[in-house]
VEXDREN-2710 file (C-alpha; in Angstrom, 1 decimal):
% VEXDREN-2710
k/r/px/py/pz
1/MET/-0.1/-0.1/0.1
2/ALA/1.5/3.7/-0.9
3/THR/0.2/6.3/1.4
4/LEU/0.8/9.8/0.0
5/ARG/0.1/12.9/2.1
6/PHE/-0.3/16.4/0.5
7/LYS/-0.3/20.2/2.0
8/ASP/-2.0/23.0/0.3
9/ILE/-2.4/21.1/-3.0
10/GLY/-6.0/20.8/-4.3
11/ILE/-8.4/21.0/-7.3
12/ARG/-9.0/24.7/-8.7
13/ALA/-11.9/23.5/-11.5
14/MET/-13.3/20.7/-13.3
15/ALA/-15.1/20.1/-16.5
16/ALA/-16.7/17.2/-18.2
17/CYS/-18.1/16.5/-21.7
18/VAL/-20.0/13.1/-22.7
19/PRO/-21.3/12.1/-26.6
20/ARG/-24.7/13.8/-27.6
21/GLN/-26.0/10.2/-28.2
22/VAL/-28.1/8.7/-25.5
23/VAL/-28.9/5.0/-25.3
24/SER/-31.8/3.7/-23.1
25/ASN/-31.2/0.5/-21.3
26/ARG/-35.0/0.1/-22.0
27/ASP/-34.3/-0.8/-25.5
28/LEU/-32.2/-4.0/-24.8
29/GLY/-35.1/-6.3/-25.7
30/TYR/-32.8/-7.8/-28.3
31/LEU/-30.3/-9.1/-25.3
32/ILE/-32.3/-9.4/-22.4
33/PRO/-35.7/-10.8/-21.8
34/ASP/-38.4/-7.9/-21.7
35/ASP/-39.5/-9.1/-18.5
36/GLU/-36.2/-8.5/-17.0
37/ILE/-35.2/-5.4/-18.3
38/ASP/-36.6/-3.7/-14.9
39/PHE/-34.9/-5.8/-12.9
40/THR/-31.6/-5.3/-14.5
41/ILE/-32.1/-1.5/-14.4
42/ARG/-32.9/-1.5/-10.9
43/ASN/-30.1/-3.8/-10.1
44/ILE/-27.0/-1.8/-12.0
45/GLY/-28.7/1.6/-11.7
46/VAL/-28.3/2.3/-15.3
47/GLU/-31.1/3.8/-16.9
48/GLN/-29.5/5.4/-19.9
49/ARG/-25.9/5.8/-21.0
50/ARG/-24.0/8.4/-23.6
51/ILE/-22.2/6.4/-26.3
52/ALA/-19.6/8.0/-28.4
53/ASP/-19.9/8.4/-32.5
54/PRO/-17.5/5.9/-34.4
55/GLY/-15.1/8.7/-35.0
56/CYS/-15.1/10.0/-31.5
57/CYS/-12.3/9.0/-29.1
58/ALA/-11.7/9.5/-25.5
59/SER/-9.0/12.2/-26.1
60/ASP/-11.6/14.4/-28.2
61/LEU/-14.0/14.1/-24.9
62/CYS/-11.4/15.4/-23.0
63/PHE/-10.0/18.1/-25.3
64/ALA/-13.7/19.5/-25.2
65/ALA/-13.8/19.5/-21.6
66/ALA/-10.3/21.0/-21.1
67/GLN/-11.1/23.7/-23.7
68/ARG/-14.3/24.4/-21.6
69/LEU/-12.1/24.5/-18.2
70/MET/-9.7/26.7/-19.5
71/GLN/-12.5/29.3/-21.2
72/ASP/-14.5/29.4/-18.3
73/ASN/-11.7/30.1/-15.9
74/ASP/-9.4/32.5/-18.0
75/ILE/-6.5/29.9/-17.8
76/ALA/-3.9/30.8/-20.5
77/PRO/-2.1/27.5/-22.4
78/SER/1.0/28.9/-21.6
79/SER/0.3/28.5/-17.5
80/ILE/0.0/24.8/-17.8
81/ASP/3.0/22.9/-17.0
82/VAL/2.1/19.4/-16.9
83/LEU/-0.7/17.5/-19.1
84/LEU/-1.4/13.8/-17.9
85/PHE/-4.0/11.7/-20.1
86/MET/-5.6/8.7/-18.0
87/SER/-7.2/6.4/-20.2
88/GLN/-7.4/2.6/-21.1
89/THR/-8.8/3.6/-24.9
90/ALA/-6.0/6.0/-26.1
91/ASP/-6.0/7.0/-29.7
92/TYR/-3.2/4.9/-30.8
93/ARG/-0.8/2.2/-29.2
94/ILE/2.3/4.3/-30.6
95/PRO/2.3/7.4/-29.9
96/ALA/1.2/8.5/-26.4
97/THR/-2.1/10.7/-26.5
98/ALA/-1.1/13.2/-24.2
99/PRO/1.4/15.1/-26.4
100/LEU/-1.0/14.9/-29.1
101/LEU/-3.8/16.9/-26.5
102/GLN/-0.7/19.3/-25.8
103/HIS/-0.6/20.5/-29.4
104/ARG/-4.3/20.3/-29.9
105/LEU/-4.7/22.6/-26.9
106/GLY/-2.1/24.9/-27.7
107/LEU/0.0/24.5/-24.7
108/PRO/3.7/25.4/-24.9
109/THR/6.2/22.5/-26.0
110/SER/7.6/23.0/-22.6
111/THR/4.8/21.4/-21.2
112/MET/5.5/17.7/-19.6
113/ALA/3.1/15.6/-21.1
114/MET/2.5/11.5/-20.5
115/ASP/-0.2/9.1/-20.8
116/LEU/-1.3/7.1/-17.7
117/SER/-3.4/3.8/-18.1
118/LEU/-5.1/1.8/-15.3
119/GLY/-8.7/0.5/-14.4
120/CYS/-11.7/2.2/-12.7
121/SER/-9.7/3.2/-10.1
122/GLY/-7.6/5.4/-12.5
123/TRP/-8.6/9.1/-11.9
124/VAL/-8.2/8.6/-8.2
125/TYR/-4.4/7.3/-8.6
126/ALA/-3.9/10.2/-11.6
127/LEU/-4.9/12.4/-8.9
128/SER/-2.3/11.6/-6.7
129/ALA/0.2/12.0/-9.5
130/ALA/-1.2/15.6/-10.2
131/TYR/-0.9/16.3/-6.6
132/ALA/2.9/15.0/-6.5
133/TYR/3.9/17.3/-9.4
134/ALA/1.8/20.2/-8.1
135/ALA/3.6/19.9/-5.0
136/GLN/6.9/20.9/-7.0
137/GLY/5.3/24.4/-8.0
138/LEU/3.8/23.1/-11.2
139/ARG/0.3/23.6/-12.8
140/VAL/-1.2/20.3/-13.8
141/LEU/-4.0/19.7/-16.1
142/LEU/-5.4/15.7/-15.7
143/LEU/-7.4/14.6/-18.6
144/ASP/-9.4/11.5/-17.8
145/GLY/-11.7/9.7/-20.3
146/GLU/-12.7/6.5/-21.6
147/THR/-14.9/5.2/-24.6
148/PHE/-15.4/1.6/-23.4
149/SER/-18.3/1.4/-26.2
150/LYS/-15.6/0.6/-28.6
151/ILE/-14.4/-2.3/-26.9
152/VAL/-17.4/-3.8/-25.3
153/ASN/-19.6/-6.2/-27.5
154/ARG/-23.3/-5.2/-27.8
155/PHE/-24.1/-9.0/-27.1
156/ASP/-22.5/-9.0/-23.8
157/LYS/-25.3/-8.9/-21.3
158/VAL/-22.8/-8.0/-18.6
159/ASP/-20.9/-5.3/-19.9
160/TRP/-22.9/-3.5/-22.4
161/PRO/-26.0/-2.7/-20.2
162/LEU/-23.2/-0.9/-17.5
163/TYR/-20.7/1.4/-19.7
164/GLY/-20.8/4.6/-21.2
165/ASP/-18.4/7.1/-22.6
166/ALA/-17.1/10.3/-20.9
167/GLY/-14.2/12.7/-20.7
168/THR/-13.3/15.0/-18.0
169/ALA/-10.7/17.8/-17.2
170/THR/-9.3/18.9/-13.7
171/LEU/-7.0/21.3/-12.8
172/VAL/-4.6/21.1/-9.9
173/GLU/-2.5/23.5/-8.3
174/ALA/-1.1/25.0/-5.1
175/GLY/-3.3/27.1/-2.6
176/PRO/-5.1/26.7/0.6
177/PHE/-6.6/23.5/0.6
178/GLY/-5.3/21.9/3.6
179/GLU/-4.2/18.4/4.1
180/SER/-5.2/15.8/1.6
181/LEU/-4.5/12.0/1.9
182/PHE/-4.1/9.0/-0.8
183/MET/-3.9/5.3/-0.1
184/LEU/-3.1/3.0/-3.3
185/HIS/-3.5/-0.8/-3.6
186/SER/-3.1/-3.3/-5.9
187/ASP/-3.1/-7.3/-6.6
188/GLY/-2.2/-8.6/-9.7
189/SER/-3.4/-12.1/-8.9
190/GLY/-6.8/-10.9/-10.1
191/ARG/-5.5/-10.1/-13.7
192/ASP/-8.3/-12.1/-15.6
193/ALA/-11.4/-10.6/-13.5
194/VAL/-11.5/-7.8/-16.0
195/ILE/-9.4/-8.1/-19.2
196/VAL/-8.9/-7.6/-22.6
197/SER/-7.0/-10.5/-23.7
198/ASP/-5.5/-10.2/-27.1
199/GLY/-2.4/-7.4/-27.8
200/MET/1.0/-8.2/-26.6
201/ARG/1.0/-11.4/-24.3
202/ASN/-1.3/-13.0/-26.6
203/PRO/-0.4/-11.2/-30.2
204/VAL/-3.3/-10.1/-32.5
205/THR/-4.3/-12.5/-34.9
206/ALA/-7.3/-13.1/-37.2
207/ASN/-8.8/-15.4/-34.4
208/SER/-8.9/-12.2/-32.1
209/LEU/-12.0/-10.9/-34.2
210/ALA/-13.8/-14.1/-33.6
211/GLU/-16.7/-13.7/-31.5
212/LEU/-16.8/-16.1/-28.5
213/LYS/-19.4/-17.2/-26.4
214/THR/-19.0/-17.8/-22.7
215/ALA/-20.6/-20.2/-20.4
216/ASN/-23.2/-17.9/-19.5
217/GLY/-24.1/-16.9/-23.0
218/ASP/-22.3/-13.5/-23.2
219/ILE/-20.5/-12.6/-26.4
220/HIS/-16.9/-11.0/-26.8
221/SER/-13.9/-11.3/-28.8
222/GLY/-10.2/-11.2/-27.9
223/LEU/-10.5/-7.5/-28.5
224/GLU/-13.1/-6.7/-26.2
225/VAL/-13.5/-6.5/-22.5
226/TYR/-14.1/-9.6/-20.7
227/MET/-15.5/-9.1/-16.9
228/ASP/-16.1/-11.9/-14.8
229/GLY/-19.0/-10.0/-12.7
230/MET/-18.7/-12.3/-9.7
231/GLU/-15.2/-12.2/-9.1
232/VAL/-15.2/-8.1/-9.2
233/PHE/-18.1/-7.9/-6.9
234/ASN/-16.4/-10.6/-4.3
235/PHE/-12.9/-8.2/-4.6
236/ALA/-14.8/-5.1/-4.0
237/MET/-16.9/-6.3/-1.1
238/LYS/-13.9/-7.5/0.2
239/ARG/-11.4/-4.4/-0.1
240/VAL/-13.4/-1.1/-0.6
241/PRO/-15.2/-0.6/2.7
242/LYS/-11.9/-1.8/4.5
243/SER/-9.9/0.7/2.6
244/ILE/-12.5/3.7/3.2
245/LYS/-12.5/2.6/7.1
246/ASP/-8.4/2.7/6.9
247/LEU/-8.4/6.2/5.0
248/ALA/-10.4/7.6/8.0
249/ALA/-7.9/6.0/10.7
250/GLU/-5.0/7.0/9.1
251/GLY/-6.2/10.7/8.4
252/GLY/-7.5/11.0/11.9
253/PHE/-11.2/11.9/11.0
254/THR/-14.5/10.1/11.2
255/LEU/-16.9/9.3/8.7
256/ASP/-19.1/11.8/10.2
257/GLU/-16.9/14.5/9.3
258/VAL/-16.9/13.5/5.6
259/ASP/-19.5/15.5/3.6
260/HIS/-19.6/13.4/0.6
261/LEU/-18.5/10.1/-0.4
262/VAL/-17.9/9.6/-4.0
263/PHE/-17.7/6.1/-5.4
264/HIS/-16.7/4.9/-8.7
265/GLN/-19.8/4.4/-10.4
266/ALA/-19.6/0.6/-10.8
267/ASN/-23.0/-0.4/-10.4
268/ARG/-25.7/0.7/-8.0
269/PHE/-26.2/-2.7/-5.9
270/MET/-22.6/-2.8/-5.1
271/THR/-22.2/0.6/-4.2
272/ASP/-25.5/0.7/-2.1
273/PHE/-23.9/-2.2/-0.3
274/PHE/-20.7/-0.2/0.8
275/VAL/-23.0/2.7/2.1
276/LYS/-24.8/0.2/4.3
277/LYS/-21.9/-1.2/5.6
278/LEU/-19.9/1.8/6.5
279/LYS/-23.2/3.2/8.2
280/PHE/-23.2/6.3/5.7
281/PRO/-25.9/8.8/5.1
282/PRO/-27.1/7.8/1.7
283/GLU/-27.9/11.4/0.9
284/ARG/-24.3/12.4/0.9
285/VAL/-23.5/9.8/-1.8
286/PRO/-23.6/11.3/-5.0
287/TYR/-24.7/9.2/-8.1
288/CYS/-24.6/10.1/-12.0
289/LEU/-24.8/6.3/-12.8
290/ASP/-28.5/6.5/-13.7
291/ARG/-27.8/9.0/-16.8
292/TYR/-24.2/8.2/-17.6
293/GLY/-23.5/4.6/-16.9
294/ASN/-20.2/3.2/-15.7
295/THR/-17.8/5.3/-17.3
296/SER/-14.7/3.6/-16.1
297/SER/-11.8/5.8/-14.7
298/ALA/-13.9/8.8/-15.7
299/SER/-16.7/8.1/-13.1
300/VAL/-15.3/9.7/-10.2
301/PRO/-14.8/13.0/-11.8
302/LEU/-17.8/13.3/-14.0
303/THR/-20.0/12.4/-10.8
304/MET/-18.1/15.6/-9.1
305/VAL/-18.8/17.9/-12.0
306/SER/-22.3/16.4/-12.5
307/GLU/-23.5/16.3/-9.0
308/LEU/-21.6/18.5/-6.5
309/PRO/-21.8/22.0/-7.6
310/SER/-24.7/23.0/-5.9
311/ARG/-24.0/20.5/-2.7
312/LEU/-20.5/21.9/-1.9
313/ASN/-19.5/24.5/0.5
314/ASP/-15.9/25.5/0.9
315/GLY/-13.8/23.3/3.2
316/ALA/-15.9/20.2/2.2
317/ARG/-14.2/17.0/3.0
318/LEU/-14.7/14.6/0.3
319/VAL/-13.9/10.7/0.5
320/LEU/-13.2/9.3/-3.1
321/SER/-13.2/5.8/-3.7
322/SER/-12.6/3.9/-6.8
323/PHE/-11.5/0.3/-7.8
324/GLY/-11.5/-2.2/-10.9
325/ALA/-9.2/-4.0/-13.3
326/GLY/-5.8/-4.6/-12.1
327/LEU/-6.8/-5.1/-9.9
328/SER/-6.6/-2.0/-8.2
329/TRP/-8.2/0.1/-5.8
330/ALA/-7.8/3.5/-4.3
331/ALA/-9.2/5.9/-1.6
332/ALA/-8.6/9.3/-1.1
333/SER/-9.4/12.5/1.4
334/ILE/-9.4/15.8/-0.3
335/ILE/-10.5/19.3/0.9
336/MET/-12.5/21.2/-1.6
337/GLN/-11.8/25.1/-1.7
338/ARG/-13.4/27.6/-4.2
339/CYS/-13.5/25.0/-6.9
340/SER/-15.2/26.1/-10.2
341/PHE/-17.2/23.5/-11.7
342/SER/-18.1/23.9/-15.4
343/PRO/-21.6/22.3/-16.4
344/VAL/-21.4/19.1/-18.2
345/ILE/-21.3/19.5/-22.0
346/GLU/-21.8/17.3/-24.9
347/TYR/-20.1/16.6/-27.9
END
């Protein structure tokens, strides 16, 4: 476990962008029996999702979010020292996407630009990196976006009703933000729980395009996501509530002192269970899962942008919790001070 502490580093501004196309889970009769659709929606908590057009990548959604953030907050491109791009759906295998975004956004060539890749825990991990760079006196633009619709089979009953697409932008810098704490974990023994199997370890061949049916009837190819839902569920139940309790103990605060608990928007059944186990007030747990689905690593910042602007007071303590492929999980305590939220925009 890595425990990271920061003093007077925080989030200055946030923005988010989602595709214009809305897909309703009530239209999944081709995949799920009609009499099971209501149960599925209640169980996972996803009524509808945003799906990117074929020509739209995660970087496009992040670019739009970053432009909005910079315009709304009068951020000069020349003031950005570091650009971090977190995604599992980058533009290319080579080159990295972060330098491409540096160029598109008009940031100077003196800007450090780097890709990061992790599962659904990615934004909290990347936020800790952004804080670390900001602690060196640098201004950091963290972009996190996913277009999982490109790597999920539309006949996969586990994954297709769940995932949506989104891009986010977060500006991190020094300021009077108080103390923050990150606790980061990983367990690679769970590699196969969420995986796209073909690439490097298993080279891409013509067979990688073949659609295979799993024992429970789901369909995916070697280039598409496979998720063992029960294994992920068991992992999260074991690790996530404990990580939040450990964070509070390490940070010297109680959960009663937490203003909002922001979970990765995995599925509603799972996170509601966490809330009950932690005995945390449900009204202080924001959700955007119903409208946007599980947007993987982008889900925590998307939830913050879409749900928190009218609910935050200066000095509010947020606990962030995310978990997913790797396996990896993260918990963080941050203090919000005069953060500027742009409204969610469409691409």
